[in-house]
N, C-alpha and C positions, 0 to 999 in steps of 0.2 A: 148515886149513879148503878144502874145495872150492870152485871158482870158482862153480859152481851155486848152492851152499849159501850163499855170501857175497851173491850177487845177490838171492837170495830174502830173507834177512834185510834186505839193503839196501831193497828194496821195501816191505816190512811196516814198516819204520823211517819211510820217505816218507810212507807211507799214515797211520801213527798221528800224524806231526806236523802233514800237512796236515788231518787230521780235527781237532787241538786247535787250529790256527790259524783254520780256518773256522768252528769253532763246531759243525758237523754232527756229532749224536751218532752213535756206530757201530751202537747199535739201529735207526738211522734211524725215529725218532719221527716219526709222520705230520705235515704241515701241516695247517691248518685255515682253510677259507675261509668265511665266514658272510655272506650277502647277503640283506638282510631290506628290502623296499620298505614304501612308506608309504601307505596307504588303497586297496591293492589286494585285491581280495576273491577268493574261491575261484574266482568265475564269470569272472573276468579272465584267463584263459589260455585257451589253444586247448585242450589235451587235456582240460581238464574239461567242456568241452562248447560253449563260447563260439563261435558259426558266423561270428562276424565279425572277431574279433580277432586279429592277426598276430603269433605267438610262437613261432615255428619252434624257435628254440634250446632254450628252457625247454620246449617240448613234447617235444623229443626227449629232452632231460636227465630229463625225468621218467618216459619210455618205457623208458630205459635205468639209472634208478637206483630207490632205494627211496621210495614214496610213503606218508607216514601220512594217510591219508584222514579220519580222525576226530580232527584236530589241532586244538586250541582255544588260543585267546590272550586277554589282554585286549579289550575292545570299542574301545579308543581307544589311541593310539600310545606314550606315555609309560608307562603301566603295562605294556604289554606288554614294551618294553624292560628295565623296571627288572625284570619277571620272569624274562625270559629271562637276563639277565645275572647273576642272582643265585640263581636256583631258588625264590625266594620271592614270594608274592604282593604286588603293589603296595600294598595296606592296610598291610600289615606294615612296608614299607621306604622310607615315606615319600611314594611316589608312587601315589596314588589319583586324581590329576587331570593335566592338562597345562598348568594356570597357576596362579595365585593362590597359589604359594609351595609347592603340593603338587606339583610335577613335579620335586622335587629328592632324589636317592637319598641316602639318610641315610649319612653319613661312615663309620659304623659296618660297612656291608655290604662282604662280599667279593665282588668281581665275577668273572666268567669270565677276564678280563683278567689280573687281580691273580693267579689261580691259575696260569695259564700264564706269567705272567713269572717267578713264585716257582719255576716248576719249569723254568726256563731258556731258554724260546721267547722270540722276538722278537715284539713286539705292535704291531699299528697299526689305526688307527681313521679312518674316512673317510666324511664326509656329515653326516648328522644324528645329533646327540648327543641333546639335549632332556631330560636329567637333571641339569640344573644347569649355569649360565653363568659361576657364581664358585668361586673357593676355598673348601674342598676338593673340589668336586664336579665340576670341568671332565674330559674324559676323561682328560688324561695326569697328573691327580691319581688317575685310578682304575684303573692297571694298564696303559694303553696308552701304549707309549715315543714312539710318532711317531704324530700326530693332524693332521688337516686338516677342519676343519668348518664349519658356519655356526652362527650363534647362535639361541636359541630353539628352538621347534618347526617353525619351516620358514624357508626363504630369505624375508626381508622382514618377518619379525616383528621387534618389538620390539629384541630384544638381538642381532638381526643388524646388519651393518655398514650404514648407512645407504645407502639407494636400491638395494640388492641387488634383483635381478628375474630372475634365473636365467642370464643372459647377462652375460659378462665380469666377473663380481662379485668383491668382495673376501671372502676367507674367513679362517678363522685356522688359523694352522700353531703348534700348541703354543700358543695363546693369542696370536699376534702376528699382526696383520693383514697379509695378502698380496693384492696384486691378480693375478687370473688373466683368462685369455682361454678363450672357449668356453662351452657349454652346461654347467649344473651336473652333471648327470649324467655327462657325458663326462670333466667334471675328476674327480670323485669315481674313477671308474674308472681314469682315467690315474694317479692317485696311487697309487691300490692296486696297479696293476701295476707302477709304478716300486719300489714297496715290495716287493712280490715279487721282482723282479729282484735288488733289492739284498741280500736275504735268502736267495736261493735255496741256499745252502751251509748254510743253518741252520733247524732248525725254525723255523716262525711262525704266529700268529694274524691273521689278517687280517680283521677285522670291516668291511665295506662295507655301511652303514647310510644307505639312500637316502631323502631328501626327496620323490621323485617316485614315484607321481604326485599326490600333495598339491597342493591348491590354494596358490597360483593357478595357473591352468592355461597357462601359457606354454610354448610347444614350438617347437623348429625346424620352420620351414613344410614340408619336405620330409616330415616325419613326419604333420602335419596333412593335407597332401595325400592320403597313404595313405587317409583316411578321409573326406575332403571330400564325396565324392557317395554316403555310406551314409545313404539318407533315412531310415531307422529310429532313427538318433543324432541326439541333441541335439547343439546345437554344441559346448558343453562336453564332452559325452561323444569327439566326435571328436579332440580336444585330449587329453582324458584316456587315451583308446585310444593316439594317438600318441604319448605319453609312455612307455607301458607298452612299444610296440614298440621304442623307442629303449633302453629297459631292457634289453631282449632282444638288441638287437644289441651294446651293450656287454658283456652277459655272455658272448656269443658271443666276444669278442675277449679276454676274461679266460680262458677254457676254451683258446682257442688259444695264449695266451700260456703255460699251463700244459704242454699239448704241446710247445710249442718248446723250453721249459726242461727237458723229461723230467722234471716235477715230477705230471703227472697221477695217476699211479698209487699214489702214496703222500701224495694230498693229499685230505683228506675235504672235500667241497664240499657246501654248504646253500644252497639256497634258500627263502625263506618270506617271508611278510608280517605287518603288524603288527595288522592288524584287517580286518572287512568293508569291503567296497566303499564307497566315498563316493559316487562318481558314475558307476559303471559299470552302474549299475541305477536306471530310473526308471518309475514308473506313473504316467499323467495321471489325476487323479482325478476328472474329468469324463468321458473318452472311454474310460478303463481302457485305453489305448493302452500297450504296453510298449515301453520304451526300453532296449535292453542285455539283458545275461542273469545271472542269480543262482544259476543251478544248481539252480534250485527250491526256494530256501531262503527263510523268512521274516525280513525285516529286513536292515538293512544297517548300516554304521558306526555305533558307540554302543547298538546294539540288543542286548537279551541273548537274543533268539532266535538261532539258528544263523549266520544271514545276517551278524549283527555278530561272531562270534567264532570260527566255523571257517574256517580259511584253509589253503593249501596248503603244505605241506612236503614237500620234496624232498632226498634225500641222494645223494651218491655216493662210492665210496671202493674203486677197483678192485683194489687189493691186499687188501682183505677181501670180494672178490665183491658189493660193494654196487653192481653195475651191472646187475643181473638184470631189471629191471622189475617188481619186487616191489610189491604194493598191500597196505598193512596196515591193518584196519579198527579194531583196539581203541583207546579211548580214550586220548589222549596229549594232551600241552599245552606250551606255551612254557617253564613251569617245570622239566620233565623236561630241558632242552637241558645245562645246565651240568653236572650228574650224569652225564649219559648221554657227553657229550663227554670228560669227565675218565675216565671208565671205559673209552672207547674207546682213548684216546690212552695208558691205563695211568699216569697222572700221580696225583700223590700230593696229597689233599685231605680234610679231615674238617671239615665244617662245625661250627661252635659255636651255629648257631641252628637254629632249626625250619625245615624245608626242606617245602615244599609239593610239589616235584618230587620224582620218583624216576628210578632208572636203568632205562632202558629198553633198553640196550645188546642183552642178550640178544634181545630181542623184534625188533630191528632186524637182528641178525646171524644169527639161527637161526629167527626166527618163534614162539619159545616164548612162548606167552600170557601177558603180564604179570597178575598179581594184581588181581582186582578191587578196584576203589576209587571212592571220591568226588572230584570236583574242583569247584570253584567260580568262576566268573567274574563281573564285576559290573559296572557303569557308575555311579560314585558322581559326579564332576563338581560337588562342591558343597565349601565349606570344611573340612568335618569329616566323614569317614566316617559314613554311617548304617546301621544293622543293619537289614537285608532290603531295601535300596534296589535297586531293578533289579537283582535278583539272579537268578543262575542255577546250579543244582546239577546236575552231570552224573554218569551212571554208566553206563558203556557207550553204549546208545543212548537212554537215558533221560533227560529233561530236566524238572528243576522250576524252572518261572519263576515268580518271585516269591512264591514259596512256595505258591502256589495250582494254578498250571497244570500239568499233568503231560502230557508227549508222549512217545510212543515214535517216534523220527524214522527208524528202519529202515522201519515202516509208514507214517509221516506225516511225510515230510521237509519238507514245508511249514508243519508245526506249526499244522494248523487244527482239530484235532480235541482239545479237552480231556479227557482221560479219567481226570481225578482221582479221580471219584465211583467209579470201577470198579476204583481199586487203593489203598484207603485205608491198607494195611500199608506199601505201599511210600512213600505220602504222608509218613506218619509218620516213618519211616526216613531220608527225605533230609532232611526238617527237622529231626530230631533232629540228625543230622550237622551241618546248617548252624548250629546252635545252639553246638555245641561248638566248631565251626571258628571261629566269630565269636569266642566267648569267648576263644580263644586268640590271634586276630589283632588283636582291640583294645587289648590287654594291651602289644603292641608299636609301636601305631600313634604317631607323634609328627611334628613338623614338623622340618625342616632348619633348622639356623643359619647364615647365611652368613657365613664368618669374615672379619673386616677387620683390617687391620693387618699383613699377611704380604705381600702385593703392594705396589709402590710405588704403583699407583693401581687400585682397584676401582671398577667401575661396576653400580651397582644401577638396575635398570629396572623400570617400574610392571609389565612382564611377571609379576614375582614379588611383589608386594605381597598381603598377606592380607586379600582382599576377602572380604566375608559377604553372599552373597545378589545379587551382581552380577558380572560378568566384568570383569577389568581389560583396559587397553587392550594387548592382546598382540601387535599388529602395526602395522608403521609406516602402515596406512591409517587406523587409528583415530588414531594421533599427528597425521596430517594433518588429520582434520577439527578438531581443536581443540575436542574437547568436554570439558568438565570431568569428573573423575572423582572420586567421593566418597573422601577422603582414607583411608587405611588403611596398617598399618605393615608393615616388614620385619623377619621374625626374624632377628638378628644376633649375633654374637659377637665381641666384640673380642680379639683375640690378645694384647694388651698394653696397659697403662694407657697414657696420654699426651695429646699434643695432636693434634687430626686438624682437616684442612681439608676441610670439606665444600661442595661445589659443586652448587646446585640448579638445573637448566636445563628448558627447554621442548624443545630441540632436543638431538640427540646432538653432541658435541664435535666430531665429524669433519665434521659438516654445514658448520661454521663460522658458523652462524647466530646472530643475537641473540635475546635472549628476547621481544622483541615482533615478530619478523619474520614476514612470510608469505613462502610459497615459490610460486613461480611456474613451475616446473617440470614440470608436468602434461603429459598428452599422452593421446589418444584410445586406445580399444580396436581392436585388429586383430583379424582371423581367427585369430591365432596367440598373442595376446599379450594380458592383460588392461591396462586403461587404468591410470594414475596421476592422482590428482587434485590439484589445488594444495594446498599447505599452509596452513591457515587462520591467520591472525594472532591471538595472545591477548595482551591488556595487562592487566598484572599491578600491583597497586599494594603489596603487602606478600608476603613470604615468610616461612616458619616451620619451625623444626627441633625435634624432640622427641625426646630419648634417655633413656629411664628416667625419672626424675622432672624432668630437666633440658631446659627450653622456653627457646628464644628467638626474636625475630622481626627483622626487618631491612626497610627500604624499598626498593623495587625501581627499579633503572635499567633500562628496558626495552631501551636501546640495549648493554647488557652481554651476554655470551654467559651470564652464571649471576649467582646470588647466593651470594656466599661466606661460610660461617660458619667460625669458629676456636671449637672446643670442647675443652677437658680431659675425657677420658671414661675411667672406670674398666675395668680387664678384666672380660670375662665376657659372659654372654649376657642380652640385652635387647631391646626392640623400638625401632626407628628409624622415626620418622614425619615426612616431609617433604612440606610443602605450600604452596599457594600461593594468595593471595587475589585475585581479578581485579577490575577497576575497577567492575564492576557489583555486585559484594559477593559473588560465586559462590566457592566454593572447590574446589579440585582437587587431587590428589595429585600431587607432581612426578613427571614423566614419566622423569626422568633425575638421578641422584645420583650424583657423582663425589667420591671418598673418598680423601685421602693423611694418611698418617703425617706429622706437621709437627712440627719442634722449637721452631716459633715459638711463644711465650707466647700464649694468647688474650687480648684485650683487652677484648672485649665480653660477658665475664659476671662 
């Protein structure tokens, strides 16, 4: 064998074994980074026409990438995230609300992370999850191998770690609390960048799901200062805009890291948001003065007019020439993302459920016009989905709102002229589609059951009780107010029969507070941070728990941290109801319930 041939074979052998050891696929599968923000609307960016907001990195990213300018999502956060990760409308998969037990993604659903993990990708999730805080619904249960996230739908909500306020908080690493230093958005991007660095030699999926610029509008002072002299903005908007500029700076850090690691060319990077703006646009009802910008659209977050669900979507992938500044105006949606990314990466996935989304990769890559179709978005935000409730049927640039109002947004982007009477055939066709779509959807609709008895300790919070006609105490501010909440059950599933210990609490265990305690750690609002109210004492005389047909009660010692019940429970699905009676006779659902599988035989039943 000649010397040159020997060295050639040796080099290929080394490359082969390096490839096997690092996990990098020879075909160079693309990495995928998906960044989604919370409550940022289409008009909350410079390149969409906002004259005030400072988002230079995202604007440049948009001008060099592919923009879907007729892209739609759910009108609130959880339904959007559920649809994006599954390709299926939130009414189908258990997520038609953000609280009330209806923000938990059904365990039978296959997520984007499941698909990528099953195809050999490394998967990571950082930031806001909001699709279930208990087993088997946490992000680490749903295909993400590495996770770092806050609880509930926002920092400071009831399932979140006590007293988190965006700065130096405690978040959950694969479910385990961990103290951090720094501002929340900075932390999420720090963690995403660490993940990318550690997986740079292997294809990865990185899901950066932000809680900003969702309320509370707490922001580092240097970002507030960028807008403090903007006289047309309300004070909350100055902070809201500051949070977005902070996102832009962090997005810049992320892109630079890809360049430094020589990963940019073969990484699909997506920037999008989850619903219309929450605070980027306000109109004074008395003076009609406009504060902020909404790109000429009607409606904001939770609205079924375009301002509630038309949002930015920008993609770059230099290796496939997705960096040319293309603007694509055909109707697309969040439910298209899973099938499209799977197609772009060439992975294998055959769904076994009805998909609301479709593969639009040809449209993105070559501009090939997709087939004409209908899409539906709606705003349920009630205990059980209701047909026709706050609905929007879309076809191209046509919008049918609530089954009666018809708009052509290519001619009337502000949706001010209802032209239903001029297009009776279209009205009938769109309503007919909605009827058939709803019939398909409602057959699949169901609550998720939180599985108990798998983890050493499970924590249920009133964020997820199945209330009817009223909101649960979904954030810690409401917990602090000490207002009773009408008792309502949790939907649970005991993984095994046996003895369980149930601890009913007024405050979360990490607070160290007794049942009857008040909390005097409040502080006033500043220019950059919301206030924190003191926690009101509640005095209880009796505690109750009901599981299936089994109900027991116990007197309360308000100096204790919890009221503890031992029960023998059969395996299977049921409802768990835990509540307290105050000294004045009022009843309230327990705010927190801790459950442990216990081998001690109950003595009180």
